[in-house]
N, C-alpha and C positions, 0 to 999 in steps of 0.2 A: 475488604480484598476482594478485585478478581480473579477468577480461576482462566481466565481467556489471556492467551499469548499476548505480546506487541509484535508489532510489523517486526523490532527490531529480533526480538526473541525468534521469530520465526524466520528470518533471514539468515542471522548466524548458523542455527541450526541447523541450515539446510548448506549453510555455505555458498551461498550466493550472494553477487556483487549488487551494488547500486545499478553496475551500468549493465549485467545481465536482465535484471528485471526493465529497466526504462528501455531498454532495446528490443525484447518482449513485446513489452507494453506499447511501442511506440509513442516513447513521451520522450521530452526533454529529463536528463539525470537529474536535475533542479527541482523537477516534480516527483520522483521517489525518495530524495534526501528530504525534503519537507515536510512529502508527506507521514514520511518514517518518525519525524520530529515532531508531528504531532500539530501541525501547521492546517486547518482547515481547507478545503481544497472542494471544488465543484463536483458534483456524486459520479459526472460522466468519468473525470479523470479518476477518480476512488475505483472506478468499475473494472478502467483499462489496467492500473495496477494491481489489482487485488486479484483479478484473475490472469493477470502473468503470474503474478506469485502462485496460484493453484496452478494452473500448467507446470510452471516447472519444479513443483513440491508433490505432483501428486495427490492434494489436498486441496477442498473445497475450501476457501477461505471467503467471507462476505464482513461486512460492517459489523454483524451481529458475534463474530466468532472472534474478532482481532480486537485486541485491546487500544484504546488513542489512537480511532480513526476518526476525524469528525468531516461532516461534508458541510460546506460553505450556505449559508443563507442567505438567498436571494441572486444576485447578479455575478457575471464571471470574474475568474481569478484572473486579478492583473497582475 
């Protein structure tokens, strides 16, 4: 089992809403919801969302230190 926190664990521990993260990342709330649920996303969207999470929490989050974040292989997410 990994010692890395999930996106959901980080969000709940910091009392952040999906809406707050989506607004900060300038992405649709659905993107944050599905990323949190483990749906693969384009690296660009992941970077925006993790960047927003980092700004809102004061910690530095990347795919390397957050569990269950998956990048899409290949083309854009539809």
